[in-house]
Structure formats: C-alpha cells, structure tokens
N, C-alpha and C positions, 0 to 999 in steps of 0.2 A: 850729439853727433854719432852716438852708439848705433842709433837705428839706421842712419845713412850708410855708415860702414858695414853693418850686418848686411844690408842690402847689396851693396857692392860685392862683397864676399859670396853671398848667394849666387849672383849673376855670375861671377867668375867660376865658381865651383860647377853651376850647371852648364857652362860652356864646355869646361874641361870634361866632365861627363859624357855630354852631347857628342863632342868630337872622338873620344874613346868608342862610343856607340858606333859612330859614322864609319870608322874603318871597317866594320863587319858588315855593312849593308851593301848590297848589289845596286848598281847603278839604276836599274829598272825600278827597283823598289824605292830608292831615294827620290827619283822623279816623283813617284806616286805621293811619298810623304810630303814633299815640297808643294805639291798641288793640294794635298789635304790642309797643310798648314796655310795656304793661300786662303782656302775658303774660311778657316778658322779666323785668320786675321781680319778678312772682310767682316765676319759676324761680330768680331769684337768692336771694330770701329762702327758698324752700324747700330749696335747696342749702346754704345757710348753716345752717338749721336742721338738716339731717340730718348735715351735717359735724361739728357740735359736739355733737350728742345721741347718735350712734351711734359706737360702738367697736368694735373686732374682739378677739374673745377668742384666746387662745393656740391653740385648736382650729380657728380660722379662722371660727367662727360670729360673727354679729352681735348686739350688746347695745346695747340703748336706754337711756338714762339721762336722768333729769331731767323726765320728763313731768309728775309731780305739781308740781315746782317751776315748770315752765312755767305750768300752769293757775293756780297760786296767785299768781304774778307778775303775770299778766295781769289777774286779778281784783282783787288789792289795788291794784295800779298804776292799772288804768282807774277804779276806784272813786274813788281819791285825785284822779286828773285830773277826774273828773265833779265832785267836791264842789268843787275848786278852780276850776272852769269854764276849764281852761287853753284848750281849744280855741275857746270863744267869745271869750276875750281876745285870742288870737292872731289870730284871723280878723277881729276888730273893728279891730286894729292893722293888719293887711293891707288891709282895705277902706278904710281911711284913705289908705294909700300908693297903692292902685289908683286911688281916686277923685281924689286930688289930683294925681297924676302921670298918669292916664289910662291905667294899665297893667292891661289885662284878663288874669285868670288868673295874677296874680303868686303867690298864695298856693300854687297847686296845684304850680306848678314849683318855687318855693322849697323847700316842704316836702319833696317828693318827692326832688329832688337832695340836699338837704342830709341827709337819712336816709340815702339810698345811700351818699354819700360818707363819712359820719362813723360808721355803725355797722358794726363788723366788726373782726376781729383785725388787719388790716393798718394801719388807722388808729391803733390803740392800740400795737401792737408796733412800728410804724414810728417813731411818734412818740418812743417810749421810747428806742429805738435812736439815733435822730437827737439828743435831748437828752443822754442818758447816754454814749453812746460816740462820737458824732459820725459814725455810720454812716448814711448817707441812702439806702442802696440799696433798703430796703423801700418808703419814700415815693416814691421816684423810679419804681420800678415801679408802685405805686398810682396815680401822677400819669398814666402812660401809658394805664392802663385808664380812670382818671376821664376823661381827654381825649377818648377815644373815646366812651364813654358820654355824656359831657356835650354833644357835637355833636348826638347823636340826640336826647337829652332836649330841648335847648333847641330843636331844629327842631319838635318836637311840642308841648312845654308851655310856650314862650315865655321871656320875659326874667327869669322868678323864677329860672330854672336858673343864670343867670349870677351873681346876687347870693348864690348859695350859698357862693361862695368867702369870705364873711365868717365864718359859723360854722365852716367848714373850718378857717381860719387860728386862729380863736379856740380852738375845741375842741382840735385837734391841738397848737397852741401851748402851751395850758395843761398838757397831758399831757407835752409835752417839757420844758417848765420844772420839772415835778413829777417828772420821770423818776425820780430816786433813791429817792423815797417810793414811786411807784406800781410800780416794777420788784420791789419786796419785797412789795407786797400783791397784785398781780395775778398769782397762781399760775395754772398751767394750768387747773385744775378751775373757779375763779371766772371766768377768762375766758371759757371755753366756756360757762358759764351766762349770762353778760351777752350773748354773742353770739347764743346761739339764742334768747333772748327779743327781742332787737333784731331779729334776721332775721325773726322771726314778724310783726314790726310792718311791716317792709318788704314782706312778702308781702301784708299788707293794703292797703299803699299800691298796689301791683299791681292788686289787686282793685277798687280806687276808680277806677283809671285805665281799665279794661276792662268794667266793669259799672256797674250803678245801685246797687249796694252802697256805702254812704258811711259808711265806719268813721272815727270821730272821732280819728285817729291821734296827734293832739297830746295827747289825754287819755289815750292808752296810753304815752305817753313814761316816766312815773315807774314802769312795770313793770320797766325796765332797771335800776332801783337796788334792787329787792327782793332779787335774788340777793346783792348786796353785804351788805345787812342780815342775811340768812339765814346767809351764810358767816361774818359777824363773830360772830353768836350761837352759832354751833357752835364756834368758837375758844375763845369764853368757857367755854362748857359743858365744852369738853375740858380 
C-alpha cells in the first residue's frame, strides 16, 4: 500500500501548491490557463484512446480495434447513467458541499482531476504491482506525473482538485488489496478496452473545460464496466 499512499500524498500536495499559486493569478490569466488545460486533457484522452485501440501489424501497418465496442459501451453506459441520474445526484451532493463550505467550482475540479488520476493503465497496473509484488515503481512514477499535472489543474480549477486524493487512495487501494484476483482477470485485451473507453470520457472532460459543450461525464462512467461484461460473456460462450 506504500505506492498507493505515496500517490495520494503527491496529489494532495500538488493541490495545495496549485491553490497557493491560484491566489496570485488574475482572473483573465486563470481563464486562459483553464482553456489551455482543456486542450491538454483532450490530448491526454485522445492519446490514451489511440494507444489502446491501435496496434501495429507484423508488416508495419496500423490496425484499429474496438471501435464498435467503444460505441456500444458509451451508448449503454451513458443510458444507464441517465436512467440512474448519476450526474444529478453527484452534482446535488457537490452543490451541498459548495454551499456549506462556500467552495465555488468544487465539482469541476474534483471530477476532472479524479478522472485523470484514476483512469488509465498506470493506475491499474501500478496498484496490482504494489499489492501483489510490493513493487511501487509504477505508482511512484505516476505520482511524479500526477504531482506536476495537479499543480496546474488546481491553479486553474480550484480546491476540488486537492480533494481528488480521496478517490485516488480508495480506488487504487481497492485494486492493490484485490491484486491477486485482478491480476488473473485483467488480461491485456480487457485492460486496453477499459482504458480506451475511460480515455474517451477524459477527452470529453477536456472539451467541457474549453468549450460550452457540457457532457454529463458522471453519467458516462458506467461505460467503463461494459467491456468487463462483454469480456465475461465471451469467456462463457467460449
């Protein structure tokens, strides 16, 4: 669990530093930084999607995989999220936090940062290595990346970024504790499928930051679990 806690502390400290920097940034510059971060988050999302969907054939040509699964996952997952009204419930809870503690923009920073930190192969593989082998190398490397990203995010999105250390510790800690089971289940193919769906949601977060498009990303979260169900059904059929 050392790697998980190290990552959580890195996220917390980066949020604190970003908040300190934010106090000295004029509103006009803050808006520009937010737009710039939107572009960065979109690029992170697209890079993750392409990395996990495209493979290189033996002859050197590129092959795309999983386009249909991506469409089906987002359609089913978003539909489920809409039916359950996950976005409304989460925003309702966040609004209560914002109003009670007078924290403006808590939700935006919290959701954006939590998604970036938790979605991706490094979070999953790093947590499994930490829990199963006691190897914290991947999570420490991830912590350094998260630390840099977190400072910029907190400087533009506010205090919600700092509190994202909570889902980071809970999410990665759960994977570390279940490492023995997950290591045998999360084969390369399934991990790639989970990641390219997750990174698509991250790209949507980036568009939310830099445009007037407002994807209800919380309602899209169930999409991540559709590949797991799909993979399970394939194993049963086989």
